[in-house]
Structure formats: C-alpha cells, structure tokens
N, CA, C and O of each residue as an XYZ file, in Angstrom:
488
protein
N      52.149     40.785     24.564
C      51.566     42.113     24.570
C      50.059     42.031     24.449
O      49.525     41.214     23.699
N      49.383     42.881     25.191
C      47.924     42.960     25.146
C      47.537     44.410     24.934
O      48.050     45.297     25.616
N      46.650     44.656     24.008
C      46.117     45.989     23.787
C      44.666     46.015     24.243
O      43.888     45.121     23.912
N      44.310     47.035     24.996
C      42.981     47.128     25.592
C      42.309     48.422     25.157
O      42.924     49.488     25.175
N      41.048     48.322     24.767
C      40.275     49.495     24.363
C      38.910     49.442     25.032
O      38.133     48.517     24.796
N      38.619     50.438     25.871
C      37.340     50.496     26.568
C      36.311     51.276     25.751
O      36.658     52.116     24.922
N      35.049     50.979     26.005
C      33.941     51.718     25.409
C      32.724     51.596     26.310
O      32.688     50.765     27.217
N      31.729     52.433     26.050
C      30.462     52.304     26.753
C      30.187     53.352     27.808
O      29.101     53.367     28.388
N      31.142     54.231     28.074
C      30.904     55.263     29.068
C      29.896     56.289     28.589
O      29.501     56.298     27.423
N      29.485     57.153     29.506
C      28.535     58.190     29.130
C      27.998     58.927     30.335
O      28.467     58.750     31.460
N      27.000     59.759     30.073
C      26.329     60.540     31.110
C      24.973     59.923     31.379
O      24.157     59.780     30.468
N      24.729     59.556     32.627
C      23.462     58.946     33.014
C      22.978     59.579     34.307
O      23.703     60.331     34.959
N      21.739     59.263     34.668
C      21.183     59.741     35.926
C      21.332     58.674     37.003
O      21.478     57.488     36.705
N      21.293     59.105     38.238
C      21.346     58.172     39.357
C      20.238     57.136     39.217
O      19.093     57.464     38.905
N      20.609     55.860     39.458
C      19.658     54.773     39.330
C      19.678     54.081     37.979
O      19.136     52.986     37.828
N      20.306     54.721     36.992
C      20.399     54.138     35.653
C      21.458     53.050     35.600
O      22.165     52.797     36.575
N      21.552     52.411     34.434
C      22.534     51.352     34.198
C      23.410     51.712     33.006
O      22.997     52.452     32.113
N      24.621     51.178     33.007
C      25.542     51.275     31.876
C      26.297     49.969     31.769
O      26.497     49.266     32.760
N      26.719     49.648     30.542
C      27.545     48.474     30.334
C      28.828     48.913     29.644
O      28.803     49.420     28.523
N      29.942     48.713     30.325
C      31.243     49.009     29.747
C      31.803     47.760     29.088
O      31.551     46.641     29.536
N      32.556     47.958     28.032
C      33.203     46.858     27.335
C      34.686     47.147     27.183
O      35.090     48.301     27.037
N      35.490     46.105     27.217
C      36.929     46.211     27.032
C      37.334     45.172     25.996
O      37.314     43.969     26.259
N      37.699     45.653     24.828
C      38.161     44.765     23.767
C      39.656     44.550     23.912
O      40.425     45.498     24.071
N      40.053     43.287     23.854
C      41.464     42.953     24.026
C      42.008     42.316     22.763
O      41.339     41.495     22.136
N      43.201     42.690     22.395
C      43.858     42.085     21.241
C      45.307     41.803     21.610
O      45.838     42.365     22.568
N      45.926     40.944     20.851
C      47.314     40.594     21.123
C      47.418     39.181     21.630
O      46.880     38.250     21.030
N      48.125     39.020     22.759
C      48.347     37.685     23.311
C      47.045     37.019     23.727
O      45.994     37.659     23.768
N      47.121     35.742     24.031
C      45.945     34.951     24.380
C      45.193     35.577     25.549
O      45.608     35.475     26.703
N      44.102     36.212     25.229
C      43.307     36.950     26.211
C      42.830     36.060     27.331
O      42.764     36.490     28.483
N      42.502     34.842     27.016
C      41.897     33.939     28.002
C      42.857     33.576     29.122
O      42.419     33.063     30.151
N      44.138     33.821     28.959
C      45.111     33.453     29.982
C      45.439     34.593     30.945
O      46.300     34.449     31.812
N      44.748     35.729     30.790
C      45.016     36.898     31.629
C      43.939     37.106     32.677
O      42.759     36.849     32.438
N      44.364     37.574     33.841
C      43.426     38.117     34.813
C      43.058     39.521     34.354
O      43.933     40.317     34.013
N      41.771     39.820     34.345
C      41.288     41.099     33.858
C      40.599     41.854     34.985
O      40.003     41.253     35.879
N      40.688     43.159     34.931
C      40.079     43.957     36.003
C      39.602     45.296     35.482
O      40.041     45.779     34.438
N      38.698     45.875     36.232
C      38.273     47.252     36.032
C      38.699     48.065     37.251
O      38.513     47.652     38.395
N      39.270     49.217     36.975
C      39.595     50.204     37.993
C      38.891     51.502     37.617
O      38.404     51.655     36.497
N      38.843     52.422     38.555
C      38.283     53.737     38.248
C      39.050     54.814     38.988
O      39.669     54.572     40.024
N      38.989     56.008     38.426
C      39.669     57.144     39.040
C      38.772     58.358     38.962
O      38.479     58.865     37.879
N      38.339     58.822     40.126
C      37.517     60.015     40.217
C      38.419     61.253     40.280
O      39.584     61.140     40.662
N      37.911     62.412     39.917
C      38.720     63.630     39.954
C      39.334     63.866     41.331
O      38.628     63.859     42.340
N      40.643     64.075     41.369
C      41.324     64.361     42.621
C      41.563     63.161     43.515
O      42.036     63.310     44.642
N      41.242     61.971     43.025
C      41.411     60.771     43.839
C      42.343     59.783     43.153
O      42.615     59.888     41.957
N      42.824     58.828     43.927
C      43.683     57.796     43.366
C      42.843     56.755     42.620
O      41.651     56.588     42.875
N      43.496     56.073     41.707
C      42.831     55.001     40.981
C      42.516     53.871     41.961
O      43.353     53.493     42.781
N      41.280     53.331     41.864
C      40.865     52.298     42.804
C      40.296     51.085     42.082
O      39.764     51.189     40.977
N      40.419     49.959     42.719
C      39.913     48.695     42.197
C      38.392     48.688     42.206
O      37.761     49.185     43.139
N      37.809     48.116     41.148
C      36.361     47.977     41.061
C      35.963     46.497     41.025
O      35.176     46.039     41.853
N      36.511     45.762     40.064
C      36.131     44.357     39.895
C      37.213     43.645     39.104
O      37.950     44.266     38.338
N      37.301     42.332     39.297
C      38.284     41.532     38.580
C      37.698     40.187     38.193
O      36.801     39.655     38.846
N      38.242     39.656     37.100
C      37.868     38.333     36.609
C      39.150     37.557     36.358
O      39.965     37.943     35.519
N      39.325     36.467     37.086
C      40.542     35.677     36.915
C      40.419     34.764     35.701
O      39.312     34.441     35.273
N      41.548     34.352     35.152
C      41.529     33.488     33.978
C      40.992     32.097     34.322
O      40.631     31.328     33.431
N      40.940     31.775     35.625
C      40.394     30.496     36.071
C      38.895     30.564     36.349
O      38.276     29.547     36.661
N      38.298     31.777     36.236
C      36.852     31.885     36.372
C      36.336     32.609     37.598
O      35.134     32.852     37.696
N      37.195     32.963     38.532
C      36.758     33.671     39.725
C      36.460     35.136     39.462
O      37.024     35.735     38.546
N      35.578     35.710     40.260
C      35.281     37.138     40.169
C      35.418     37.769     41.554
O      35.202     37.121     42.578
N      35.783     39.050     41.556
C      36.046     39.759     42.800
C      35.524     41.184     42.645
O      35.584     41.760     41.559
N      35.008     41.752     43.744
C      34.422     43.080     43.676
C      34.845     43.929     44.866
O      35.066     43.424     45.966
N      34.951     45.218     44.621
C      35.104     46.160     45.718
C      33.791     46.206     46.491
O      32.717     46.037     45.914
N      33.879     46.432     47.780
C      32.674     46.469     48.608
C      31.701     47.544     48.126
O      30.487     47.380     48.237
N      32.226     48.627     47.600
C      31.382     49.752     47.195
C      30.499     49.435     45.983
O      29.524     50.142     45.729
N      30.831     48.382     45.237
C      30.042     48.064     44.038
C      29.393     46.690     44.123
O      28.619     46.318     43.241
N      29.692     45.942     45.155
C      29.164     44.586     45.287
C      27.637     44.620     45.284
O      27.016     45.406     46.001
N      27.045     43.749     44.459
C      25.597     43.700     44.356
C      25.026     44.632     43.303
O      23.856     44.516     42.938
N      25.846     45.559     42.811
C      25.374     46.498     41.776
C      26.104     46.295     40.449
O      25.512     46.463     39.383
N      27.379     45.936     40.512
C      28.197     45.767     39.313
C      28.473     44.281     39.093
O      28.584     43.506     40.043
N      28.580     43.903     37.817
C      28.905     42.529     37.465
C      29.967     42.534     36.380
O      29.803     43.182     35.346
N      31.064     41.807     36.614
C      32.109     41.659     35.606
C      31.906     40.318     34.905
O      31.585     39.313     35.540
N      32.095     40.319     33.600
C      31.975     39.081     32.843
C      32.953     39.138     31.679
O      33.466     40.202     31.333
N      33.204     37.976     31.079
C      34.137     37.936     29.958
C      33.745     36.844     28.987
O      33.344     35.749     29.380
N      33.867     37.166     27.715
C      33.734     36.173     26.655
C      34.976     36.367     25.800
O      36.056     35.911     26.175
N      34.847     37.025     24.677
C      36.038     37.433     23.935
C      36.355     38.890     24.216
O      37.196     39.484     23.542
N      35.694     39.466     25.199
C      35.947     40.810     25.704
C      35.597     40.785     27.193
O      35.071     39.793     27.698
N      35.887     41.857     27.872
C      35.541     41.957     29.287
C      34.478     43.032     29.435
O      34.595     44.110     28.852
N      33.453     42.747     30.205
C      32.342     43.663     30.372
C      32.170     44.026     31.846
O      32.508     43.249     32.739
N      31.647     45.202     32.072
C      31.266     45.627     33.413
C      29.849     46.167     33.334
O      29.622     47.271     32.839
N      28.908     45.390     33.820
C      27.519     45.811     33.887
C      27.320     46.580     35.185
O      27.529     46.043     36.273
N      26.917     47.835     35.063
C      26.776     48.704     36.228
C      25.307     49.084     36.374
O      24.742     49.760     35.515
N      24.702     48.645     37.462
C      23.301     48.944     37.747
C      23.199     49.851     38.966
O      24.145     49.985     39.742
N      22.056     50.458     39.114
C      21.791     51.336     40.271
C      22.937     52.322     40.487
O      23.455     52.455     41.595
N      23.317     52.997     39.432
C      24.457     53.900     39.510
C      24.197     55.062     40.456
O      23.077     55.559     40.573
N      25.259     55.478     41.124
C      25.207     56.571     42.087
C      26.148     57.686     41.631
O      27.083     57.426     40.873
N      25.921     58.899     42.073
C      26.847     59.984     41.708
C      28.288     59.678     42.094
O      29.214     60.110     41.407
N      28.489     58.946     43.170
C      29.849     58.609     43.601
C      30.521     57.580     42.702
O      31.702     57.283     42.887
N      29.802     57.035     41.743
C      30.404     56.149     40.744
C      31.035     56.935     39.601
O      31.683     56.351     38.732
N      30.855     58.237     39.594
C      31.436     59.075     38.552
C      32.949     58.982     38.570
O      33.582     59.227     39.597
N      33.533     58.627     37.422
C      34.983     58.423     37.324
C      35.340     58.065     35.891
O      34.472     57.834     35.049
N      36.626     58.026     35.643
C      37.120     57.390     34.418
C      37.372     55.931     34.764
O      38.057     55.618     35.738
N      36.813     55.049     33.958
C      36.943     53.618     34.196
C      37.989     53.031     33.253
O      37.965     53.267     32.046
N      38.907     52.260     33.834
C      40.009     51.677     33.097
C      39.939     50.153     33.134
O      39.635     49.553     34.165
N      40.223     49.554     32.008
C      40.372     48.117     31.907
C      41.858     47.786     32.069
O      42.715     48.517     31.572
N      42.160     46.692     32.761
C      43.550     46.316     32.994
C      43.709     44.805     32.859
O      42.773     44.042     33.100
N      44.910     44.390     32.471
C      45.205     42.975     32.314
C      46.461     42.621     33.089
O      47.397     43.414     33.193
N      46.460     41.414     33.630
C      47.587     40.918     34.422
C      47.817     39.467     34.041
O      46.918     38.630     34.116
N      49.057     39.194     33.625
C      49.307     37.801     33.280
C      50.460     37.640     32.320
O      51.303     38.534     32.232
N      50.535     36.528     31.589
C      49.539     35.460     31.566
C      49.753     34.398     32.645
O      50.834     34.268     33.219
N      48.698     33.654     32.896
C      48.724     32.456     33.735
C      49.260     32.719     35.138
O      49.997     31.898     35.684
N      48.895     33.853     35.724
C      49.278     34.093     37.107
C      48.280     33.419     38.033
O      47.094     33.309     37.721
N      48.785     32.965     39.189
C      47.970     32.117     40.056
C      46.844     32.872     40.744
O      45.812     32.277     41.053
N      47.009     34.138     40.988
C      45.999     34.870     41.747
C      45.758     36.218     41.103
O      46.660     36.803     40.504
N      44.543     36.704     41.230
C      44.254     38.035     40.750
C      44.661     39.042     41.829
O      45.110     38.644     42.904
N      44.514     40.311     41.561
C      44.970     41.325     42.499
C      44.066     42.543     42.434
O      43.453     42.822     41.403
N      43.987     43.272     43.551
C      43.243     44.526     43.576
C      44.179     45.730     43.511
O      43.736     46.872     43.636
N      45.462     45.478     43.317
C      46.464     46.540     43.320
C      46.735     47.057     41.904
O      46.921     46.275     40.972
N      46.753     48.369     41.762
C      47.077     48.988     40.477
C      48.422     48.502     39.960
O      48.574     48.230     38.769
N      49.394     48.392     40.851
C      50.754     48.045     40.453
C      50.890     46.622     39.926
O      51.895     46.291     39.297
N      49.909     45.789     40.170
C      49.999     44.385     39.765
C      49.638     44.166     38.303
O      49.862     43.077     37.775
N      49.088     45.169     37.640
C      48.575     44.991     36.287
C      49.552     45.525     35.248
O      50.064     46.639     35.355
N      49.793     44.686     34.235
C      50.796     44.993     33.220
C      50.293     45.942     32.142
O      51.038     46.783     31.639
N      49.013     45.792     31.794
C      48.488     46.490     30.629
C      47.231     47.260     30.998
O      46.427     46.819     31.819
N      47.080     48.424     30.370
C      45.964     49.312     30.668
C      45.364     49.878     29.388
O      46.066     50.117     28.405
N      44.050     50.087     29.420
C      43.401     50.818     28.351
C      43.475     52.312     28.615
O      44.058     52.763     29.600
N      42.866     53.068     27.704
C      42.942     54.520     27.803
C      41.845     55.113     28.690
O      41.898     56.289     29.050
N      40.869     54.306     29.034
C      39.809     54.744     29.933
C      38.564     55.219     29.213
O      38.629     55.680     28.073
N      37.424     55.102     29.888
C      36.160     55.615     29.382
C      35.466     56.339     30.536
O      35.436     55.851     31.666
N      34.914     57.503     30.231
C      34.364     58.353     31.292
C      32.913     57.998     31.577
O      32.096     57.841     30.669
N      32.619     57.876     32.870
C      31.254     57.659     33.343
C      30.877     58.802     34.269
O      31.573     59.080     35.245
N      29.775     59.457     33.956
C      29.285     60.550     34.777
C      27.859     60.243     35.202
O      26.990     59.998     34.365
N      27.626     60.258     36.502
C      26.301     59.966     37.041
C      25.784     61.225     37.719
O      26.363     61.698     38.696
N      24.699     61.758     37.197
C      24.117     62.975     37.770
C      23.057     62.613     38.804
O      22.410     61.569     38.713
N      22.892     63.486     39.777
C      21.923     63.216     40.852
C      20.563     63.777     40.509
O      19.625     63.644     41.295
C-alpha cells in the first residue's frame, strides 16, 4: 500500500513558477513508478509527467521544456512558464512495485493522491 499526499498548488499569474510535492508513505517508495496527472474542469484526466523507479523521466508534449519531474524521498513537479491552459487539479499517482515500464495511462496507476489545485491567471 502507498499513501500519497500532494501539496504546493495555488493561484499564480501566467509566466510564474510553482513546485508541487507528493509525499509518499507505506511500501518502498523507491520501487514505484511515479507520475503526475492533471484534470481541468470539464475535461478528462491527462498525463503530465512520469518518473520510473529505474530513473527514466517522461513528459507530455504540452509541458516538455517547461515542467520537470524529480524524486528523492518525495516526488516533485517543477512547473515554469505557466500558462492559463495549465490550470487544473494536479494528481500524484504511483504504479508498481518493480514494474518494467512506466505508463501514461490513468488506468495503469494503482494509487492516487487527493489532488492539489493550480490556477494560472492571464
């Protein structure tokens, strides 16, 4: 079992930066593939970024070059050059343990946090 708690959301202006954090407790965190997803009002939840337990990172095209996922004893999402279209609830997710490949699919992730809201004003 893995418990995930996100933090760091807020209201910012376009062009600003935010850093989201996802604290994980329970099973060996280091053996899980971790990801960030987001869900904007009226839209489906979509993949943002992932960090595999083997060290690989993956990004959605819409955030590549602006967002960075990293992990130590927590998972972070550094978001730079924010745009109004980045407005959403951001969710941390875990998949594992010890799975060979990460995934961009919502259905592939076993555990989810409660989400943190990010609002970017123009």
